[in-house]
C-alpha positions in Angstrom: 40.2 -12.5 -56.0 41.7 -9.7 -58.1 42.8 -6.8 -56.8 39.8 -4.4 -58.5 37.0 -7.4 -58.6 37.8 -7.1 -53.8 37.8 -3.2 -54.1 34.2 -3.9 -56.4 33.0 -6.0 -54.2 33.9 -3.5 -50.6 32.3 -1.2 -52.6 28.8 -2.4 -52.7 29.3 -3.5 -49.5 30.1 -0.3 -48.6 26.9 1.2 -49.7 24.5 -0.7 -48.8 25.9 -0.8 -46.0 25.8 3.2 -45.6 22.4 3.0 -46.3 20.9 0.6 -43.7 23.0 2.1 -41.0 21.1 5.4 -42.1 17.1 3.3 -42.1 18.8 0.8 -38.5 20.9 2.8 -36.9 24.0 0.5 -35.1 22.2 -1.3 -33.4 19.1 -2.7 -35.5 20.7 -2.9 -39.1 22.2 -6.9 -39.2 25.5 -7.7 -41.4 22.3 -10.0 -42.7 20.2 -7.3 -44.4 23.3 -5.6 -45.2 25.0 -8.7 -47.3 21.2 -8.7 -48.5 21.0 -5.4 -50.2 24.9 -5.3 -51.1 23.6 -8.6 -53.1 26.4 -10.9 -51.5 25.7 -14.0 -49.2 26.1 -13.4 -45.4 29.4 -15.0 -45.4 31.1 -13.0 -48.3 29.9 -10.3 -46.3 32.1 -10.9 -43.6 34.9 -12.2 -45.8 35.0 -9.3 -46.2 33.6 -7.3 -42.6 33.7 -10.2 -39.3 32.2 -7.8 -38.1 29.3 -4.9 -38.3 31.4 -2.7 -35.8 34.2 -3.0 -37.8 32.3 -2.1 -41.1 30.9 0.9 -39.2 33.8 2.2 -38.5 34.6 2.0 -42.4 31.0 3.4 -43.7 32.3 6.2 -41.4 35.8 6.3 -41.9 35.0 6.9 -45.1 32.0 9.4 -44.7 34.7 11.6 -42.4 37.7 11.7 -44.5 35.5 12.2 -47.5 34.0 15.8 -45.3 37.7 16.6 -43.9 39.4 16.3 -47.5 36.8 18.9 -47.8 38.4 21.5 -46.6 41.2 21.0 -48.5 41.1 24.9 -49.7 42.1 25.8 -46.1 46.0 24.8 -47.5 45.4 25.2 -51.5 44.7 29.1 -51.3 46.1 32.4 -49.3 42.7 33.5 -50.0 39.9 32.8 -47.0 37.5 34.0 -49.3 37.9 31.2 -52.2 38.7 28.4 -49.5 36.3 28.9 -46.5 33.9 29.4 -50.0 34.8 26.1 -51.7 35.0 24.4 -47.6 31.6 25.6 -47.8 30.1 24.5 -50.6 31.8 21.1 -51.1 30.2 20.0 -48.0 27.2 21.2 -49.3 27.3 18.6 -52.4 28.4 15.8 -49.9 25.2 17.0 -47.9 23.0 16.6 -51.2 25.9 13.7 -52.9 26.0 11.3 -49.3 22.8 11.8 -46.8 22.7 8.9 -45.2 26.7 9.3 -44.2 25.5 12.0 -42.8 23.2 10.9 -41.5 24.5 8.4 -39.7 27.2 10.1 -38.1 24.9 12.6 -36.8 23.2 9.6 -34.7 26.0 8.5 -33.3 26.9 10.8 -31.8 24.0 11.6 -31.1 25.0 8.0 -29.0 27.6 10.1 -27.5 29.7 8.1 -30.0 30.7 5.0 -28.8 32.7 3.4 -31.5 34.4 6.0 -33.1 35.2 8.2 -29.6 38.9 7.4 -30.1 38.1 9.3 -33.5 36.8 12.2 -32.4 39.8 12.9 -29.5 43.0 12.1 -32.2 41.6 12.9 -35.8 39.0 15.2 -35.4 41.6 17.3 -32.8 44.2 17.4 -34.7 42.0 17.9 -38.0 39.9 21.1 -36.2 43.7 22.6 -34.3 45.5 23.3 -37.4 43.1 24.5 -39.3 42.0 26.8 -36.3 45.0 28.1 -36.9 45.1 28.8 -41.0 41.9 30.9 -39.4 44.2 32.5 -37.0 46.5 33.7 -39.2 43.8 34.7 -40.7 42.5 37.3 -38.7 46.1 38.5 -37.8 46.3 39.5 -41.2 43.5 41.8 -40.9 40.9 39.1 -43.3 39.3 37.7 -40.8 37.2 39.8 -37.7 38.2 38.6 -34.8 36.2 35.2 -34.0 36.9 31.6 -32.8 38.0 29.6 -35.2 35.6 26.5 -33.6 32.1 28.4 -33.7 33.4 28.8 -37.6 33.2 25.8 -37.9 30.3 24.2 -35.4 28.4 26.9 -38.2 29.3 25.8 -41.0 29.0 22.0 -40.3 25.4 22.8 -38.5 24.5 24.6 -41.9 25.3 21.9 -45.1 24.6 19.0 -42.3 21.0 19.7 -42.0 20.3 19.7 -45.7 21.5 16.1 -45.4 20.3 15.2 -42.3 17.3 16.8 -42.2 16.0 16.6 -46.0 12.5 15.0 -44.7 11.9 19.0 -43.0 13.1 20.7 -46.4 11.3 18.2 -48.8 7.8 18.8 -46.6 8.2 22.7 -46.2 9.4 22.6 -50.2 5.3 21.3 -50.8 6.5 17.8 -50.4 9.3 17.8 -53.1 12.6 17.3 -53.3 14.6 20.8 -53.7 15.6 20.5 -57.5 19.2 21.3 -58.7 18.1 24.6 -59.1 16.9 25.3 -56.4 20.2 23.2 -54.1 22.8 25.4 -56.1 20.5 28.3 -54.9 21.0 27.6 -51.6 24.6 26.8 -51.9 25.6 30.1 -53.4 22.9 31.8 -50.8 24.9 29.5 -47.7 28.5 31.0 -49.6 27.5 34.3 -49.6 25.7 34.8 -45.6 28.6 32.8 -43.6 31.3 34.5 -45.9 30.2 37.8 -45.6 29.8 37.2 -42.2 33.1 36.7 -40.9 35.4 38.8 -43.7 36.3 41.9 -42.5 34.9 44.4 -45.9 38.4 46.1 -48.2 39.6 49.6 -47.7 36.8 52.1 -49.2 38.1 53.9 -52.7 
């Protein structure tokens, strides 16, 4: 089997698994349903992923890596307004593009993270510490108000992921229709403005 065919099969499995895990949860999802969604025999699914737990972790890894990569702006820009703005906007876009992945992560955390606690203890903790040190440098330089970096990150996560995890509530309060692209882009701009305005130190007047 060529590497391109294998990659295509894995991608279709992961997309199907993300949908099924979001709908059924880890306990309710079955490998048979995931295989059916992916259009593959169950035996083929087990060829790529031996267990449901392995597939579940792979799905979560894809979601988490996308989220963590979105904060690459912290290193690529020395301007906190630009870095934070681009990070928040990227997280909003991911909430719209991959809402199911966000819901799977939320469900996993509500269960006490039985499958990914090791990731929280290592990769995520280290990532938070590294971004926190950048926030502290911005504070020391007088660009940000003196805030706890984790509080800022938690606020960004809670606000942006709300648009995925509570999409049904948003749709209900929007008269039964999902947000249009125009409405979502307006919300994204306002979320960026509200969060950054709350933490940036104003420049000198005049």
